[in-house]
PASEBA-1860 file (N, C-alpha, C; in nm, 3 decimals):
! residues 135
1> MTAAILVF> -0.705/14.588/10.689/-0.622/14.600/10.571/-0.544/14.730/10.579 ~ -0.413/14.724/10.555/-0.330/14.844/10.559/-0.301/14.891/10.417 ~ -0.293/15.019/10.404/-0.264/15.077/10.273/-0.114/15.094/10.257 ~ -0.067/15.071/10.136/0.076/15.089/10.108/0.105/15.238/10.097 ~ 0.216/15.279/10.152/0.258/15.418/10.144/0.383/15.424/10.058 ~ 0.376/15.504/9.953/0.492/15.521/9.867/0.590/15.616/9.933 ~ 0.716/15.576/9.933/0.822/15.659/9.991/0.919/15.696/9.880 ~ 0.947/15.824/9.867/1.040/15.870/9.766/1.163/15.928/9.833
9> KAVSQMQL> 1.276/15.866/9.809/1.404/15.911/9.862/1.504/15.911/9.748 ~ 1.598/16.003/9.755/1.704/16.007/9.654/1.791/15.882/9.668 ~ 1.827/15.822/9.556/1.911/15.702/9.558/2.045/15.733/9.625 ~ 2.094/15.853/9.609/2.223/15.890/9.668/2.219/15.888/9.820 ~ 2.100/15.887/9.880/2.088/15.882/10.025/2.091/15.740/10.079 ~ 2.088/15.641/9.991/2.091/15.502/10.033/2.227/15.470/10.096 ~ 2.226/15.400/10.206/2.347/15.357/10.273/2.355/15.204/10.261 ~ 2.442/15.156/10.174/2.457/15.012/10.156/2.579/14.963/10.232
17> APGSTVTI> 2.560/14.857/10.307/2.673/14.795/10.377/2.760/14.723/10.274 ~ 2.892/14.720/10.294/2.979/14.648/10.201/2.931/14.504/10.181 ~ 2.925/14.462/10.055/2.880/14.328/10.021/2.731/14.318/9.994 ~ 2.657/14.426/10.017/2.512/14.420/9.995/2.475/14.466/9.855 ~ 2.358/14.424/9.813/2.306/14.456/9.681/2.159/14.492/9.694 ~ 2.116/14.589/9.616/1.974/14.622/9.609/1.935/14.622/9.461 ~ 1.821/14.560/9.432/1.770/14.555/9.296/1.638/14.631/9.291 ~ 1.627/14.719/9.192/1.506/14.800/9.176/1.446/14.764/9.039
25> PDVSWEEF> 1.326/14.706/9.038/1.263/14.668/8.910/1.194/14.787/8.843 ~ 1.161/14.768/8.718/1.081/14.864/8.641/1.143/15.004/8.638 ~ 1.271/15.013/8.609/1.341/15.141/8.597/1.355/15.172/8.449 ~ 1.311/15.290/8.408/1.323/15.330/8.268/1.467/15.372/8.240 ~ 1.501/15.379/8.112/1.635/15.423/8.075/1.661/15.565/8.126 ~ 1.561/15.651/8.116/1.576/15.789/8.162/1.601/15.794/8.313 ~ 1.530/15.708/8.386/1.553/15.701/8.531/1.693/15.650/8.562 ~ 1.739/15.551/8.486/1.875/15.499/8.503/1.977/15.609/8.481
33> ESILEELG> 1.962/15.684/8.375/2.055/15.794/8.346/2.051/15.898/8.459 ~ 1.934/15.928/8.508/1.918/16.024/8.617/1.984/15.974/8.745 ~ 1.969/15.846/8.773/2.030/15.787/8.893/2.182/15.791/8.882 ~ 2.237/15.759/8.765/2.382/15.767/8.746/2.432/15.909/8.771 ~ 2.358/16.006/8.720/2.396/16.147/8.739/2.390/16.184/8.887 ~ 2.284/16.140/8.954/2.268/16.170/9.097/2.380/16.107/9.180 ~ 2.417/15.983/9.148/2.521/15.914/9.223/2.659/15.974/9.197 ~ 2.680/16.028/9.078/2.807/16.092/9.045/2.917/15.991/9.016
41> DKRNTRVT> 3.035/16.044/8.984/3.149/15.961/8.947/3.227/15.909/9.068 ~ 3.224/15.983/9.175/3.303/15.948/9.294/3.214/15.875/9.394 ~ 3.201/15.744/9.376/3.115/15.665/9.464/3.178/15.529/9.489 ~ 3.130/15.463/9.589/3.184/15.331/9.622/3.090/15.218/9.584 ~ 2.996/15.244/9.497/2.902/15.142/9.453/2.922/15.113/9.305 ~ 2.876/14.996/9.263/2.875/14.958/9.122/2.729/14.949/9.080 ~ 2.701/14.993/8.958/2.564/14.996/8.908/2.556/14.914/8.780 ~ 2.450/14.833/8.772/2.422/14.755/8.651/2.276/14.775/8.616
49> YSQGALEI> 2.250/14.790/8.486/2.113/14.808/8.438/2.092/14.713/8.320 ~ 1.985/14.635/8.326/1.952/14.545/8.216/1.804/14.516/8.217 ~ 1.743/14.530/8.103/1.601/14.498/8.083/1.511/14.559/8.189 ~ 1.538/14.684/8.224/1.453/14.756/8.318/1.482/14.732/8.465 ~ 1.580/14.649/8.494/1.617/14.623/8.634/1.749/14.693/8.666 ~ 1.749/14.767/8.775/1.869/14.838/8.820/1.923/14.767/8.943 ~ 2.052/14.736/8.941/2.116/14.673/9.056/2.228/14.764/9.104 ~ 2.227/14.792/9.233/2.333/14.872/9.295/2.402/14.782/9.397
57> MAPLPEHE> 2.535/14.771/9.385/2.611/14.681/9.470/2.725/14.758/9.536 ~ 2.744/14.731/9.664/2.856/14.789/9.739/2.960/14.679/9.757 ~ 3.072/14.685/9.684/3.172/14.578/9.694/3.233/14.569/9.833 ~ 3.272/14.449/9.869/3.345/14.429/9.993/3.488/14.481/9.976 ~ 3.550/14.526/10.084/3.690/14.573/10.072/3.782/14.466/10.011 ~ 3.760/14.339/10.046/3.846/14.234/9.992/3.823/14.209/9.843 ~ 3.719/14.270/9.787/3.692/14.263/9.644/3.799/14.338/9.565 ~ 3.853/14.443/9.623/3.949/14.528/9.554/4.085/14.460/9.535
65> IPKDLISD> 4.125/14.374/9.627/4.258/14.311/9.620/4.271/14.222/9.497 ~ 4.180/14.124/9.474/4.194/14.041/9.354/4.178/14.122/9.225 ~ 4.090/14.222/9.228/4.070/14.306/9.109/4.200/14.377/9.073 ~ 4.266/14.434/9.173/4.393/14.503/9.149/4.501/14.406/9.104 ~ 4.505/14.288/9.165/4.604/14.187/9.129/4.586/14.143/8.984 ~ 4.463/14.115/8.944/4.436/14.074/8.806/4.472/14.186/8.709 ~ 4.435/14.309/8.743/4.469/14.424/8.657/4.620/14.438/8.643 ~ 4.692/14.421/8.754/4.838/14.431/8.750/4.899/14.322/8.662
73> IVKILLKA> 4.846/14.200/8.671/4.895/14.090/8.587/4.871/14.121/8.440 ~ 4.753/14.173/8.407/4.722/14.210/8.269/4.822/14.315/8.220 ~ 4.849/14.416/8.301/4.945/14.521/8.263/5.085/14.463/8.241 ~ 5.128/14.376/8.330/5.260/14.313/8.317/5.269/14.232/8.187 ~ 5.164/14.154/8.158/5.164/14.073/8.036/5.164/14.160/7.911 ~ 5.085/14.266/7.912/5.082/14.356/7.796/5.217/14.423/7.775 ~ 5.279/14.469/7.884/5.410/14.532/7.873/5.516/14.432/7.828 ~ 5.511/14.309/7.879/5.608/14.207/7.841/5.598/14.174/7.692
81> KDIRYQPF> 5.479/14.182/7.638/5.457/14.156/7.495/5.472/14.282/7.412 ~ 5.507/14.393/7.477/5.523/14.523/7.412/5.394/14.565/7.338 ~ 5.283/14.541/7.406/5.152/14.578/7.351/5.106/14.705/7.421 ~ 5.077/14.805/7.345/5.030/14.932/7.402/4.882/14.919/7.438 ~ 4.843/14.991/7.542/4.706/14.984/7.592/4.670/15.114/7.662 ~ 4.540/15.130/7.683/4.488/15.243/7.760/4.393/15.187/7.865 ~ 4.431/15.193/7.994/4.339/15.144/8.097/4.226/15.244/8.120 ~ 4.109/15.191/8.152/3.994/15.278/8.177/3.929/15.253/8.311
89> GSTTFKRQ> 3.989/15.168/8.394/3.936/15.147/8.528/3.793/15.098/8.528 ~ 3.718/15.143/8.627/3.577/15.108/8.639/3.495/15.221/8.578 ~ 3.458/15.204/8.455/3.385/15.305/8.380/3.246/15.252/8.347 ~ 3.148/15.338/8.341/3.013/15.296/8.305/3.001/15.288/8.154 ~ 2.970/15.170/8.104/2.948/15.149/7.962/2.799/15.133/7.941 ~ 2.746/15.206/7.841/2.602/15.204/7.819/2.570/15.174/7.674 ~ 2.465/15.095/7.655/2.405/15.079/7.523/2.268/15.142/7.535 ~ 2.253/15.258/7.474/2.135/15.343/7.488/2.005/15.263/7.491
97> GVAGVEPD> 1.932/15.278/7.602/1.801/15.217/7.616/1.801/15.069/7.645 ~ 1.920/15.005/7.650/1.925/14.860/7.665/1.992/14.816/7.794 ~ 2.117/14.856/7.812/2.193/14.807/7.928/2.304/14.904/7.965 ~ 2.345/14.894/8.090/2.460/14.970/8.140/2.534/14.884/8.241 ~ 2.666/14.876/8.227/2.747/14.795/8.318/2.872/14.871/8.358 ~ 2.926/14.832/8.472/3.050/14.891/8.521/3.147/14.779/8.558 ~ 3.241/14.745/8.469/3.338/14.643/8.506/3.429/14.695/8.616 ~ 3.497/14.603/8.685/3.592/14.644/8.789/3.711/14.716/8.728
105> ACFYIQNY> 3.751/14.674/8.609/3.860/14.738/8.536/3.844/14.701/8.389 ~ 3.895/14.785/8.302/3.889/14.753/8.160/4.008/14.814/8.088 ~ 4.037/14.758/7.970/4.152/14.800/7.893/4.115/14.812/7.745 ~ 4.162/14.921/7.685/4.157/14.936/7.540/4.292/14.894/7.487 ~ 4.292/14.801/7.394/4.417/14.752/7.337/4.420/14.784/7.187 ~ 4.325/14.731/7.114/4.321/14.754/6.970/4.293/14.902/6.938 ~ 4.208/14.965/7.016/4.170/15.105/6.991/4.230/15.200/7.094 ~ 4.344/15.163/7.152/4.400/15.243/7.261/4.428/15.387/7.218
113> QQMIGHRR> 4.478/15.406/7.095/4.511/15.542/7.050/4.387/15.631/7.044 ~ 4.276/15.574/7.005/4.151/15.649/6.996/4.104/15.695/7.134 ~ 4.142/15.621/7.239/4.091/15.649/7.372/4.185/15.733/7.459 ~ 4.307/15.754/7.415/4.402/15.834/7.493/4.347/15.976/7.511 ~ 4.348/16.022/7.633/4.301/16.157/7.663/4.152/16.169/7.686 ~ 4.076/16.064/7.664/3.931/16.070/7.689/3.904/16.075/7.838 ~ 3.825/16.170/7.878/3.784/16.178/8.019/3.645/16.119/8.037 ~ 3.569/16.116/7.930/3.434/16.058/7.932/3.413/15.981/7.803
121> LQPDDPPP> 3.336/15.873/7.814/3.303/15.795/7.695/3.199/15.869/7.612 ~ 3.212/15.856/7.482/3.117/15.913/7.389/3.036/15.798/7.327 ~ 2.915/15.826/7.280/2.831/15.718/7.226/2.896/15.640/7.113 ~ 2.984/15.703/7.036/3.046/15.633/6.923/3.180/15.568/6.959 ~ 3.222/15.574/7.085/3.345/15.508/7.127/3.328/15.357/7.123 ~ 3.434/15.286/7.088/3.423/15.140/7.086/3.421/15.083/7.228 ~ 3.373/14.961/7.242/3.380/14.898/7.375/3.524/14.860/7.406 ~ 3.557/14.837/7.532/3.695/14.797/7.564/3.723/14.658/7.510
129> DLAIEWH> 3.852/14.630/7.489/3.890/14.498/7.441/3.891/14.395/7.552 ~ 3.915/14.440/7.674/3.920/14.349/7.788/3.852/14.415/7.906 ~ 3.759/14.344/7.967/3.692/14.394/8.088/3.707/14.288/8.197 ~ 3.739/14.334/8.317/3.758/14.244/8.430/3.644/14.267/8.529 ~ 3.581/14.157/8.567/3.475/14.162/8.668/3.503/14.053/8.768 ~ 3.524/14.090/8.892/3.556/13.994/8.996/3.438/13.980/9.092 ~ 3.400/13.858/9.118/3.290/13.833/9.212/3.338/13.747/9.325
END
């Protein structure tokens, strides 16, 4: 019988191949927040947290083309209708202790004025009006 050996490595040291996903069960909200901080804002992975499960995904390069195309179409339609908006790109949205998601792109339309100039989301900020997630 072999004994299991626990290995502790920083999440930021993980090397994910494009298109791969890793799921980590039993992650507390505090651990999720710590992992987001460790990974930082400038990364090529997407992170999702729900019901204690953390998923880290490395998008394929071809994932970016449809995402950009859809975002561009949304912008063209909003401008054609003379609707003001504030794009927020791929931002981490969190509901304290419950879930955290990162859409590929998102837009504030109804509350765009409230979001102009924001560099970081605050707990009392509204959710975006439109979020794009491409799979």
